[in-house]
mmCIF file of the N, C-alpha and C atoms, coordinates in Angstrom:
data_MODEL
# 
_entry.id   MODEL 
# 
loop_
_atom_site.group_PDB 
_atom_site.id 
_atom_site.type_symbol 
_atom_site.label_atom_id 
_atom_site.label_alt_id 
_atom_site.label_comp_id 
_atom_site.label_asym_id 
_atom_site.label_entity_id 
_atom_site.label_seq_id 
_atom_site.pdbx_PDB_ins_code 
_atom_site.Cartn_x 
_atom_site.Cartn_y 
_atom_site.Cartn_z 
_atom_site.occupancy 
_atom_site.B_iso_or_equiv 
_atom_site.pdbx_formal_charge 
_atom_site.auth_seq_id 
_atom_site.auth_comp_id 
_atom_site.auth_asym_id 
_atom_site.auth_atom_id 
_atom_site.pdbx_PDB_model_num 
ATOM 1   N N  . UNK A 1 1  ? 104.422 84.207 119.658 1.00 0.00 ? 1  UNK A N  1 
ATOM 2   C CA . UNK A 1 1  ? 105.080 85.381 119.129 1.00 0.00 ? 1  UNK A CA 1 
ATOM 3   C C  . UNK A 1 1  ? 105.208 86.364 120.262 1.00 0.00 ? 1  UNK A C  1 
ATOM 4   N N  . UNK A 1 2  ? 106.238 87.011 120.434 1.00 0.00 ? 2  UNK A N  1 
ATOM 5   C CA . UNK A 1 2  ? 107.541 86.902 119.788 1.00 0.00 ? 2  UNK A CA 1 
ATOM 6   C C  . UNK A 1 2  ? 108.429 85.824 120.429 1.00 0.00 ? 2  UNK A C  1 
ATOM 7   N N  . UNK A 1 3  ? 109.386 85.357 119.642 1.00 0.00 ? 3  UNK A N  1 
ATOM 8   C CA . UNK A 1 3  ? 110.347 84.354 120.098 1.00 0.00 ? 3  UNK A CA 1 
ATOM 9   C C  . UNK A 1 3  ? 111.738 84.976 120.017 1.00 0.00 ? 3  UNK A C  1 
ATOM 10  N N  . UNK A 1 4  ? 112.460 84.960 121.117 1.00 0.00 ? 4  UNK A N  1 
ATOM 11  C CA . UNK A 1 4  ? 113.797 85.553 121.205 1.00 0.00 ? 4  UNK A CA 1 
ATOM 12  C C  . UNK A 1 4  ? 114.816 84.422 121.299 1.00 0.00 ? 4  UNK A C  1 
ATOM 13  N N  . UNK A 1 5  ? 115.843 84.484 120.460 1.00 0.00 ? 5  UNK A N  1 
ATOM 14  C CA . UNK A 1 5  ? 116.925 83.501 120.502 1.00 0.00 ? 5  UNK A CA 1 
ATOM 15  C C  . UNK A 1 5  ? 118.216 84.233 120.842 1.00 0.00 ? 5  UNK A C  1 
ATOM 16  N N  . UNK A 1 6  ? 118.891 83.774 121.880 1.00 0.00 ? 6  UNK A N  1 
ATOM 17  C CA . UNK A 1 6  ? 120.175 84.354 122.265 1.00 0.00 ? 6  UNK A CA 1 
ATOM 18  C C  . UNK A 1 6  ? 121.253 83.326 121.952 1.00 0.00 ? 6  UNK A C  1 
ATOM 19  N N  . UNK A 1 7  ? 122.115 83.668 121.009 1.00 0.00 ? 7  UNK A N  1 
ATOM 20  C CA . UNK A 1 7  ? 123.248 82.816 120.663 1.00 0.00 ? 7  UNK A CA 1 
ATOM 21  C C  . UNK A 1 7  ? 124.453 83.352 121.419 1.00 0.00 ? 7  UNK A C  1 
ATOM 22  N N  . UNK A 1 8  ? 125.187 82.472 122.058 1.00 0.00 ? 8  UNK A N  1 
ATOM 23  C CA . UNK A 1 8  ? 126.254 82.905 122.964 1.00 0.00 ? 8  UNK A CA 1 
ATOM 24  C C  . UNK A 1 8  ? 127.305 81.819 123.088 1.00 0.00 ? 8  UNK A C  1 
ATOM 25  N N  . UNK A 1 9  ? 128.491 82.207 123.565 1.00 0.00 ? 9  UNK A N  1 
ATOM 26  C CA . UNK A 1 9  ? 129.490 81.209 123.920 1.00 0.00 ? 9  UNK A CA 1 
ATOM 27  C C  . UNK A 1 9  ? 128.973 80.482 125.153 1.00 0.00 ? 9  UNK A C  1 
ATOM 28  N N  . UNK A 1 10 ? 129.380 79.258 125.321 1.00 0.00 ? 10 UNK A N  1 
ATOM 29  C CA . UNK A 1 10 ? 128.914 78.443 126.442 1.00 0.00 ? 10 UNK A CA 1 
ATOM 30  C C  . UNK A 1 10 ? 129.116 79.173 127.770 1.00 0.00 ? 10 UNK A C  1 
ATOM 31  N N  . UNK A 1 11 ? 128.093 79.134 128.579 1.00 0.00 ? 11 UNK A N  1 
ATOM 32  C CA . UNK A 1 11 ? 128.137 79.746 129.910 1.00 0.00 ? 11 UNK A CA 1 
ATOM 33  C C  . UNK A 1 11 ? 127.185 78.969 130.804 1.00 0.00 ? 11 UNK A C  1 
ATOM 34  N N  . UNK A 1 12 ? 127.577 78.793 132.036 1.00 0.00 ? 12 UNK A N  1 
ATOM 35  C CA . UNK A 1 12 ? 126.714 78.109 132.986 1.00 0.00 ? 12 UNK A CA 1 
ATOM 36  C C  . UNK A 1 12 ? 125.996 79.158 133.815 1.00 0.00 ? 12 UNK A C  1 
ATOM 37  N N  . UNK A 1 13 ? 124.686 79.224 133.646 1.00 0.00 ? 13 UNK A N  1 
ATOM 38  C CA . UNK A 1 13 ? 123.872 80.175 134.397 1.00 0.00 ? 13 UNK A CA 1 
ATOM 39  C C  . UNK A 1 13 ? 123.134 79.441 135.502 1.00 0.00 ? 13 UNK A C  1 
ATOM 40  N N  . UNK A 1 14 ? 123.030 80.086 136.636 1.00 0.00 ? 14 UNK A N  1 
ATOM 41  C CA . UNK A 1 14 ? 122.251 79.514 137.731 1.00 0.00 ? 14 UNK A CA 1 
ATOM 42  C C  . UNK A 1 14 ? 120.767 79.680 137.427 1.00 0.00 ? 14 UNK A C  1 
ATOM 43  N N  . UNK A 1 15 ? 119.946 79.003 138.194 1.00 0.00 ? 15 UNK A N  1 
ATOM 44  C CA . UNK A 1 15 ? 118.497 79.153 138.037 1.00 0.00 ? 15 UNK A CA 1 
ATOM 45  C C  . UNK A 1 15 ? 118.093 80.608 138.268 1.00 0.00 ? 15 UNK A C  1 
ATOM 46  N N  . UNK A 1 16 ? 118.737 81.257 139.224 1.00 0.00 ? 16 UNK A N  1 
ATOM 47  C CA . UNK A 1 16 ? 118.438 82.668 139.502 1.00 0.00 ? 16 UNK A CA 1 
ATOM 48  C C  . UNK A 1 16 ? 118.832 83.556 138.315 1.00 0.00 ? 16 UNK A C  1 
ATOM 49  N N  . UNK A 1 17 ? 119.966 83.294 137.705 1.00 0.00 ? 17 UNK A N  1 
ATOM 50  C CA . UNK A 1 17 ? 120.389 84.064 136.533 1.00 0.00 ? 17 UNK A CA 1 
ATOM 51  C C  . UNK A 1 17 ? 119.440 83.837 135.354 1.00 0.00 ? 17 UNK A C  1 
ATOM 52  N N  . UNK A 1 18 ? 118.997 82.600 135.166 1.00 0.00 ? 18 UNK A N  1 
ATOM 53  C CA . UNK A 1 18 ? 117.999 82.316 134.124 1.00 0.00 ? 18 UNK A CA 1 
ATOM 54  C C  . UNK A 1 18 ? 116.734 83.130 134.374 1.00 0.00 ? 18 UNK A C  1 
ATOM 55  N N  . UNK A 1 19 ? 116.265 83.119 135.603 1.00 0.00 ? 19 UNK A N  1 
ATOM 56  C CA . UNK A 1 19 ? 115.032 83.837 135.939 1.00 0.00 ? 19 UNK A CA 1 
ATOM 57  C C  . UNK A 1 19 ? 115.197 85.339 135.727 1.00 0.00 ? 19 UNK A C  1 
ATOM 58  N N  . UNK A 1 20 ? 116.314 85.896 136.167 1.00 0.00 ? 20 UNK A N  1 
ATOM 59  C CA . UNK A 1 20 ? 116.564 87.330 136.011 1.00 0.00 ? 20 UNK A CA 1 
ATOM 60  C C  . UNK A 1 20 ? 116.627 87.714 134.537 1.00 0.00 ? 20 UNK A C  1 
ATOM 61  N N  . UNK A 1 21 ? 117.333 86.926 133.744 1.00 0.00 ? 21 UNK A N  1 
ATOM 62  C CA . UNK A 1 21 ? 117.443 87.185 132.312 1.00 0.00 ? 21 UNK A CA 1 
ATOM 63  C C  . UNK A 1 21 ? 116.079 87.077 131.642 1.00 0.00 ? 21 UNK A C  1 
ATOM 64  N N  . UNK A 1 22 ? 115.349 86.033 131.959 1.00 0.00 ? 22 UNK A N  1 
ATOM 65  C CA . UNK A 1 22 ? 114.022 85.826 131.381 1.00 0.00 ? 22 UNK A CA 1 
ATOM 66  C C  . UNK A 1 22 ? 113.075 86.973 131.715 1.00 0.00 ? 22 UNK A C  1 
ATOM 67  N N  . UNK A 1 23 ? 113.078 87.394 132.960 1.00 0.00 ? 23 UNK A N  1 
ATOM 68  C CA . UNK A 1 23 ? 112.200 88.494 133.381 1.00 0.00 ? 23 UNK A CA 1 
ATOM 69  C C  . UNK A 1 23 ? 112.558 89.797 132.666 1.00 0.00 ? 23 UNK A C  1 
ATOM 70  N N  . UNK A 1 24 ? 113.850 90.097 132.550 1.00 0.00 ? 24 UNK A N  1 
ATOM 71  C CA . UNK A 1 24 ? 114.279 91.343 131.903 1.00 0.00 ? 24 UNK A CA 1 
ATOM 72  C C  . UNK A 1 24 ? 113.928 91.345 130.415 1.00 0.00 ? 24 UNK A C  1 
ATOM 73  N N  . UNK A 1 25 ? 114.184 90.240 129.749 1.00 0.00 ? 25 UNK A N  1 
ATOM 74  C CA . UNK A 1 25 ? 113.869 90.161 128.319 1.00 0.00 ? 25 UNK A CA 1 
ATOM 75  C C  . UNK A 1 25 ? 112.363 90.206 128.109 1.00 0.00 ? 25 UNK A C  1 
ATOM 76  N N  . UNK A 1 26 ? 111.625 89.450 128.903 1.00 0.00 ? 26 UNK A N  1 
ATOM 77  C CA . UNK A 1 26 ? 110.164 89.432 128.769 1.00 0.00 ? 26 UNK A CA 1 
ATOM 78  C C  . UNK A 1 26 ? 109.583 90.819 128.989 1.00 0.00 ? 26 UNK A C  1 
ATOM 79  N N  . UNK A 1 27 ? 110.060 91.516 129.998 1.00 0.00 ? 27 UNK A N  1 
ATOM 80  C CA . UNK A 1 27 ? 109.580 92.874 130.279 1.00 0.00 ? 27 UNK A CA 1 
ATOM 81  C C  . UNK A 1 27 ? 109.846 93.799 129.087 1.00 0.00 ? 27 UNK A C  1 
ATOM 82  N N  . UNK A 1 28 ? 111.047 93.760 128.549 1.00 0.00 ? 28 UNK A N  1 
ATOM 83  C CA . UNK A 1 28 ? 111.390 94.613 127.405 1.00 0.00 ? 28 UNK A CA 1 
ATOM 84  C C  . UNK A 1 28 ? 110.566 94.278 126.172 1.00 0.00 ? 28 UNK A C  1 
ATOM 85  N N  . UNK A 1 29 ? 110.397 92.997 125.898 1.00 0.00 ? 29 UNK A N  1 
ATOM 86  C CA . UNK A 1 29 ? 109.649 92.571 124.714 1.00 0.00 ? 29 UNK A CA 1 
ATOM 87  C C  . UNK A 1 29 ? 108.171 92.939 124.838 1.00 0.00 ? 29 UNK A C  1 
ATOM 88  N N  . UNK A 1 30 ? 107.579 92.722 125.991 1.00 0.00 ? 30 UNK A N  1 
ATOM 89  C CA . UNK A 1 30 ? 106.153 93.053 126.146 1.00 0.00 ? 30 UNK A CA 1 
ATOM 90  C C  . UNK A 1 30 ? 105.926 94.554 126.049 1.00 0.00 ? 30 UNK A C  1 
ATOM 91  N N  . UNK A 1 31 ? 106.850 95.347 126.574 1.00 0.00 ? 31 UNK A N  1 
ATOM 92  C CA . UNK A 1 31 ? 106.716 96.803 126.463 1.00 0.00 ? 31 UNK A CA 1 
ATOM 93  C C  . UNK A 1 31 ? 106.868 97.260 125.016 1.00 0.00 ? 31 UNK A C  1 
ATOM 94  N N  . UNK A 1 32 ? 107.825 96.704 124.300 1.00 0.00 ? 32 UNK A N  1 
ATOM 95  C CA . UNK A 1 32 ? 108.082 97.128 122.919 1.00 0.00 ? 32 UNK A CA 1 
ATOM 96  C C  . UNK A 1 32 ? 106.985 96.688 121.955 1.00 0.00 ? 32 UNK A C  1 
ATOM 97  N N  . UNK A 1 33 ? 106.485 95.473 122.129 1.00 0.00 ? 33 UNK A N  1 
ATOM 98  C CA . UNK A 1 33 ? 105.525 94.922 121.176 1.00 0.00 ? 33 UNK A CA 1 
ATOM 99  C C  . UNK A 1 33 ? 104.079 94.970 121.654 1.00 0.00 ? 33 UNK A C  1 
ATOM 100 N N  . UNK A 1 34 ? 103.871 95.363 122.900 1.00 0.00 ? 34 UNK A N  1 
ATOM 101 C CA . UNK A 1 34 ? 102.511 95.454 123.413 1.00 0.00 ? 34 UNK A CA 1 
ATOM 102 C C  . UNK A 1 34 ? 101.808 94.111 123.479 1.00 0.00 ? 34 UNK A C  1 
ATOM 103 N N  . UNK A 1 35 ? 102.555 93.075 123.782 1.00 0.00 ? 35 UNK A N  1 
ATOM 104 C CA . UNK A 1 35 ? 101.966 91.739 123.856 1.00 0.00 ? 35 UNK A CA 1 
ATOM 105 C C  . UNK A 1 35 ? 101.977 91.234 125.294 1.00 0.00 ? 35 UNK A C  1 
ATOM 106 N N  . UNK A 1 36 ? 101.302 90.150 125.498 1.00 0.00 ? 36 UNK A N  1 
ATOM 107 C CA . UNK A 1 36 ? 101.255 89.512 126.808 1.00 0.00 ? 36 UNK A CA 1 
ATOM 108 C C  . UNK A 1 36 ? 102.561 88.765 127.072 1.00 0.00 ? 36 UNK A C  1 
ATOM 109 N N  . UNK A 1 37 ? 102.962 88.705 128.325 1.00 0.00 ? 37 UNK A N  1 
ATOM 110 C CA . UNK A 1 37 ? 104.143 87.927 128.703 1.00 0.00 ? 37 UNK A CA 1 
ATOM 111 C C  . UNK A 1 37 ? 103.947 86.453 128.363 1.00 0.00 ? 37 UNK A C  1 
ATOM 112 N N  . UNK A 1 38 ? 102.704 86.009 128.339 1.00 0.00 ? 38 UNK A N  1 
ATOM 113 C CA . UNK A 1 38 ? 102.409 84.614 128.012 1.00 0.00 ? 38 UNK A CA 1 
ATOM 114 C C  . UNK A 1 38 ? 102.740 84.282 126.558 1.00 0.00 ? 38 UNK A C  1 
ATOM 115 N N  . UNK A 1 39 ? 102.863 85.290 125.714 1.00 0.00 ? 39 UNK A N  1 
ATOM 116 C CA . UNK A 1 39 ? 103.147 85.071 124.292 1.00 0.00 ? 39 UNK A CA 1 
ATOM 117 C C  . UNK A 1 39 ? 104.644 85.007 123.997 1.00 0.00 ? 39 UNK A C  1 
ATOM 118 N N  . UNK A 1 40 ? 105.475 85.368 124.967 1.00 0.00 ? 40 UNK A N  1 
ATOM 119 C CA . UNK A 1 40 ? 106.919 85.458 124.753 1.00 0.00 ? 40 UNK A CA 1 
ATOM 120 C C  . UNK A 1 40 ? 107.588 84.117 125.050 1.00 0.00 ? 40 UNK A C  1 
ATOM 121 N N  . UNK A 1 41 ? 108.483 83.709 124.153 1.00 0.00 ? 41 UNK A N  1 
ATOM 122 C CA . UNK A 1 41 ? 109.336 82.548 124.413 1.00 0.00 ? 41 UNK A CA 1 
ATOM 123 C C  . UNK A 1 41 ? 110.783 82.971 124.189 1.00 0.00 ? 41 UNK A C  1 
ATOM 124 N N  . UNK A 1 42 ? 111.676 82.347 124.945 1.00 0.00 ? 42 UNK A N  1 
ATOM 125 C CA . UNK A 1 42 ? 113.091 82.715 124.902 1.00 0.00 ? 42 UNK A CA 1 
ATOM 126 C C  . UNK A 1 42 ? 113.919 81.434 124.865 1.00 0.00 ? 42 UNK A C  1 
ATOM 127 N N  . UNK A 1 43 ? 114.895 81.388 123.968 1.00 0.00 ? 43 UNK A N  1 
ATOM 128 C CA . UNK A 1 43 ? 115.792 80.238 123.871 1.00 0.00 ? 43 UNK A CA 1 
ATOM 129 C C  . UNK A 1 43 ? 117.237 80.696 124.001 1.00 0.00 ? 43 UNK A C  1 
ATOM 130 N N  . UNK A 1 44 ? 118.041 79.881 124.653 1.00 0.00 ? 44 UNK A N  1 
ATOM 131 C CA . UNK A 1 44 ? 119.478 80.114 124.737 1.00 0.00 ? 44 UNK A CA 1 
ATOM 132 C C  . UNK A 1 44 ? 120.161 79.068 123.864 1.00 0.00 ? 44 UNK A C  1 
ATOM 133 N N  . UNK A 1 45 ? 121.005 79.523 122.922 1.00 0.00 ? 45 UNK A N  1 
ATOM 134 C CA . UNK A 1 45 ? 121.703 78.616 122.011 1.00 0.00 ? 45 UNK A CA 1 
ATOM 135 C C  . UNK A 1 45 ? 123.202 78.800 122.125 1.00 0.00 ? 45 UNK A C  1 
ATOM 136 N N  . UNK A 1 46 ? 123.869 77.938 122.862 1.00 0.00 ? 46 UNK A N  1 
ATOM 137 C CA . UNK A 1 46 ? 125.323 78.049 122.941 1.00 0.00 ? 46 UNK A CA 1 
ATOM 138 C C  . UNK A 1 46 ? 125.972 77.705 121.600 1.00 0.00 ? 46 UNK A C  1 
ATOM 139 N N  . UNK A 1 47 ? 127.006 78.456 121.273 1.00 0.00 ? 47 UNK A N  1 
ATOM 140 C CA . UNK A 1 47 ? 127.758 78.256 120.031 1.00 0.00 ? 47 UNK A CA 1 
ATOM 141 C C  . UNK A 1 47 ? 129.238 78.204 120.403 1.00 0.00 ? 47 UNK A C  1 
ATOM 142 N N  . UNK A 1 48 ? 129.935 77.217 119.895 1.00 0.00 ? 48 UNK A N  1 
ATOM 143 C CA . UNK A 1 48 ? 131.370 77.106 120.164 1.00 0.00 ? 48 UNK A CA 1 
ATOM 144 C C  . UNK A 1 48 ? 132.100 78.300 119.545 1.00 0.00 ? 48 UNK A C  1 
ATOM 145 N N  . UNK A 1 49 ? 133.101 78.838 120.231 1.00 0.00 ? 49 UNK A N  1 
ATOM 146 C CA . UNK A 1 49 ? 133.836 79.990 119.690 1.00 0.00 ? 49 UNK A CA 1 
ATOM 147 C C  . UNK A 1 49 ? 134.355 79.766 118.269 1.00 0.00 ? 49 UNK A C  1 
ATOM 148 N N  . UNK A 1 50 ? 134.826 78.560 117.977 1.00 0.00 ? 50 UNK A N  1 
ATOM 149 C CA . UNK A 1 50 ? 135.341 78.273 116.631 1.00 0.00 ? 50 UNK A CA 1 
ATOM 150 C C  . UNK A 1 50 ? 134.244 78.282 115.569 1.00 0.00 ? 50 UNK A C  1 
ATOM 151 N N  . UNK A 1 51 ? 132.993 78.134 115.979 1.00 0.00 ? 51 UNK A N  1 
ATOM 152 C CA . UNK A 1 51 ? 131.866 78.107 115.044 1.00 0.00 ? 51 UNK A CA 1 
ATOM 153 C C  . UNK A 1 51 ? 131.172 79.458 114.904 1.00 0.00 ? 51 UNK A C  1 
ATOM 154 N N  . UNK A 1 52 ? 131.533 80.423 115.750 1.00 0.00 ? 52 UNK A N  1 
ATOM 155 C CA . UNK A 1 52 ? 130.820 81.700 115.789 1.00 0.00 ? 52 UNK A CA 1 
ATOM 156 C C  . UNK A 1 52 ? 130.787 82.406 114.436 1.00 0.00 ? 52 UNK A C  1 
ATOM 157 N N  . UNK A 1 53 ? 131.915 82.513 113.798 1.00 0.00 ? 53 UNK A N  1 
ATOM 158 C CA . UNK A 1 53 ? 131.984 83.263 112.536 1.00 0.00 ? 53 UNK A CA 1 
ATOM 159 C C  . UNK A 1 53 ? 131.047 82.662 111.484 1.00 0.00 ? 53 UNK A C  1 
ATOM 160 N N  . UNK A 1 54 ? 131.150 81.371 111.266 1.00 0.00 ? 54 UNK A N  1 
ATOM 161 C CA . UNK A 1 54 ? 130.349 80.737 110.231 1.00 0.00 ? 54 UNK A CA 1 
ATOM 162 C C  . UNK A 1 54 ? 128.903 80.487 110.608 1.00 0.00 ? 54 UNK A C  1 
ATOM 163 N N  . UNK A 1 55 ? 128.643 80.268 111.896 1.00 0.00 ? 55 UNK A N  1 
ATOM 164 C CA . UNK A 1 55 ? 127.282 79.931 112.332 1.00 0.00 ? 55 UNK A CA 1 
ATOM 165 C C  . UNK A 1 55 ? 126.448 81.129 112.765 1.00 0.00 ? 55 UNK A C  1 
ATOM 166 N N  . UNK A 1 56 ? 127.113 82.195 113.194 1.00 0.00 ? 56 UNK A N  1 
ATOM 167 C CA . UNK A 1 56 ? 126.380 83.356 113.707 1.00 0.00 ? 56 UNK A CA 1 
ATOM 168 C C  . UNK A 1 56 ? 126.752 84.631 112.961 1.00 0.00 ? 56 UNK A C  1 
ATOM 169 N N  . UNK A 1 57 ? 128.034 84.975 112.955 1.00 0.00 ? 57 UNK A N  1 
ATOM 170 C CA . UNK A 1 57 ? 128.420 86.266 112.390 1.00 0.00 ? 57 UNK A CA 1 
ATOM 171 C C  . UNK A 1 57 ? 128.004 86.421 110.930 1.00 0.00 ? 57 UNK A C  1 
ATOM 172 N N  . UNK A 1 58 ? 128.394 85.480 110.101 1.00 0.00 ? 58 UNK A N  1 
ATOM 173 C CA . UNK A 1 58 ? 128.085 85.620 108.669 1.00 0.00 ? 58 UNK A CA 1 
ATOM 174 C C  . UNK A 1 58 ? 126.578 85.576 108.410 1.00 0.00 ? 58 UNK A C  1 
ATOM 175 N N  . UNK A 1 59 ? 125.861 84.525 108.842 1.00 0.00 ? 59 UNK A N  1 
ATOM 176 C CA . UNK A 1 59 ? 124.439 84.464 108.475 1.00 0.00 ? 59 UNK A CA 1 
ATOM 177 C C  . UNK A 1 59 ? 123.541 85.460 109.202 1.00 0.00 ? 59 UNK A C  1 
ATOM 178 N N  . UNK A 1 60 ? 123.851 85.793 110.448 1.00 0.00 ? 60 UNK A N  1 
ATOM 179 C CA . UNK A 1 60 ? 122.933 86.627 111.239 1.00 0.00 ? 60 UNK A CA 1 
ATOM 180 C C  . UNK A 1 60 ? 123.328 88.093 111.338 1.00 0.00 ? 60 UNK A C  1 
ATOM 181 N N  . UNK A 1 61 ? 124.608 88.390 111.225 1.00 0.00 ? 61 UNK A N  1 
ATOM 182 C CA . UNK A 1 61 ? 125.083 89.763 111.436 1.00 0.00 ? 61 UNK A CA 1 
ATOM 183 C C  . UNK A 1 61 ? 125.559 90.388 110.129 1.00 0.00 ? 61 UNK A C  1 
ATOM 184 N N  . UNK A 1 62 ? 126.517 89.745 109.489 1.00 0.00 ? 62 UNK A N  1 
ATOM 185 C CA . UNK A 1 62 ? 127.112 90.314 108.276 1.00 0.00 ? 62 UNK A CA 1 
ATOM 186 C C  . UNK A 1 62 ? 126.122 90.407 107.111 1.00 0.00 ? 62 UNK A C  1 
ATOM 187 N N  . UNK A 1 63 ? 125.322 89.382 106.910 1.00 0.00 ? 63 UNK A N  1 
ATOM 188 C CA . UNK A 1 63 ? 124.429 89.377 105.747 1.00 0.00 ? 63 UNK A CA 1 
ATOM 189 C C  . UNK A 1 63 ? 123.033 89.923 106.032 1.00 0.00 ? 63 UNK A C  1 
ATOM 190 N N  . UNK A 1 64 ? 122.746 90.301 107.289 1.00 0.00 ? 64 UNK A N  1 
ATOM 191 C CA . UNK A 1 64 ? 121.417 90.827 107.617 1.00 0.00 ? 64 UNK A CA 1 
ATOM 192 C C  . UNK A 1 64 ? 121.506 92.077 108.495 1.00 0.00 ? 64 UNK A C  1 
ATOM 193 N N  . UNK A 1 65 ? 122.339 93.040 108.135 1.00 0.00 ? 65 UNK A N  1 
ATOM 194 C CA . UNK A 1 65 ? 122.513 94.218 108.988 1.00 0.00 ? 65 UNK A CA 1 
ATOM 195 C C  . UNK A 1 65 ? 121.228 95.020 109.166 1.00 0.00 ? 65 UNK A C  1 
ATOM 196 N N  . UNK A 1 66 ? 120.331 94.960 108.212 1.00 0.00 ? 66 UNK A N  1 
ATOM 197 C CA . UNK A 1 66 ? 119.077 95.705 108.303 1.00 0.00 ? 66 UNK A CA 1 
ATOM 198 C C  . UNK A 1 66 ? 118.178 95.192 109.433 1.00 0.00 ? 66 UNK A C  1 
ATOM 199 N N  . UNK A 1 67 ? 118.430 93.993 109.923 1.00 0.00 ? 67 UNK A N  1 
ATOM 200 C CA . UNK A 1 67 ? 117.620 93.432 111.004 1.00 0.00 ? 67 UNK A CA 1 
ATOM 201 C C  . UNK A 1 67 ? 118.191 93.716 112.391 1.00 0.00 ? 67 UNK A C  1 
ATOM 202 N N  . UNK A 1 68 ? 119.433 94.158 112.456 1.00 0.00 ? 68 UNK A N  1 
ATOM 203 C CA . UNK A 1 68 ? 120.073 94.396 113.755 1.00 0.00 ? 68 UNK A CA 1 
ATOM 204 C C  . UNK A 1 68 ? 119.525 95.660 114.406 1.00 0.00 ? 68 UNK A C  1 
ATOM 205 N N  . UNK A 1 69 ? 119.234 95.581 115.685 1.00 0.00 ? 69 UNK A N  1 
ATOM 206 C CA . UNK A 1 69 ? 118.884 96.792 116.432 1.00 0.00 ? 69 UNK A CA 1 
ATOM 207 C C  . UNK A 1 69 ? 120.064 97.231 117.298 1.00 0.00 ? 69 UNK A C  1 
ATOM 208 N N  . UNK A 1 70 ? 121.088 96.381 117.370 1.00 0.00 ? 70 UNK A N  1 
ATOM 209 C CA . UNK A 1 70 ? 122.365 96.719 117.995 1.00 0.00 ? 70 UNK A CA 1 
ATOM 210 C C  . UNK A 1 70 ? 123.437 95.895 117.307 1.00 0.00 ? 70 UNK A C  1 
ATOM 211 N N  . UNK A 1 71 ? 124.468 96.575 116.831 1.00 0.00 ? 71 UNK A N  1 
ATOM 212 C CA . UNK A 1 71 ? 125.576 95.890 116.167 1.00 0.00 ? 71 UNK A CA 1 
ATOM 213 C C  . UNK A 1 71 ? 126.705 95.653 117.153 1.00 0.00 ? 71 UNK A C  1 
ATOM 214 N N  . UNK A 1 72 ? 127.440 94.558 116.989 1.00 0.00 ? 72 UNK A N  1 
ATOM 215 C CA . UNK A 1 72 ? 128.562 94.307 117.889 1.00 0.00 ? 72 UNK A CA 1 
ATOM 216 C C  . UNK A 1 72 ? 129.760 95.182 117.537 1.00 0.00 ? 72 UNK A C  1 
ATOM 217 N N  . UNK A 1 73 ? 130.611 95.392 118.525 1.00 0.00 ? 73 UNK A N  1 
ATOM 218 C CA . UNK A 1 73 ? 131.906 96.042 118.308 1.00 0.00 ? 73 UNK A CA 1 
ATOM 219 C C  . UNK A 1 73 ? 132.943 95.086 118.878 1.00 0.00 ? 73 UNK A C  1 
ATOM 220 N N  . UNK A 1 74 ? 133.321 94.106 118.082 1.00 0.00 ? 74 UNK A N  1 
ATOM 221 C CA . UNK A 1 74 ? 134.230 93.066 118.560 1.00 0.00 ? 74 UNK A CA 1 
ATOM 222 C C  . UNK A 1 74 ? 135.606 93.609 118.916 1.00 0.00 ? 74 UNK A C  1 
ATOM 223 N N  . UNK A 1 75 ? 135.969 94.779 118.402 1.00 0.00 ? 75 UNK A N  1 
ATOM 224 C CA . UNK A 1 75 ? 137.273 95.353 118.738 1.00 0.00 ? 75 UNK A CA 1 
ATOM 225 C C  . UNK A 1 75 ? 137.332 95.802 120.194 1.00 0.00 ? 75 UNK A C  1 
ATOM 226 N N  . UNK A 1 76 ? 136.183 96.005 120.813 1.00 0.00 ? 76 UNK A N  1 
ATOM 227 C CA . UNK A 1 76 ? 136.141 96.452 122.208 1.00 0.00 ? 76 UNK A CA 1 
ATOM 228 C C  . UNK A 1 76 ? 136.093 95.286 123.193 1.00 0.00 ? 76 UNK A C  1 
ATOM 229 N N  . UNK A 1 77 ? 136.040 94.076 122.665 1.00 0.00 ? 77 UNK A N  1 
ATOM 230 C CA . UNK A 1 77 ? 135.914 92.894 123.537 1.00 0.00 ? 77 UNK A CA 1 
ATOM 231 C C  . UNK A 1 77 ? 137.271 92.323 123.844 1.00 0.00 ? 77 UNK A C  1 
# 
């Protein structure tokens, strides 16, 4: 605990980008939750663009707004 899942469109990250992302997320999570970095796990889950609405938007964003700490603004993308 805690476990962070990042759902995203397919992207190829270098080992350095993985490390930078992992360090930034781990730092933020440990500061917010007061836990050890050893307790943090992070997963990257690529989602095809055609599957985003049904696999991510509806179940994770539209039907669970109370859990979001940041909402998307797809009109700005």
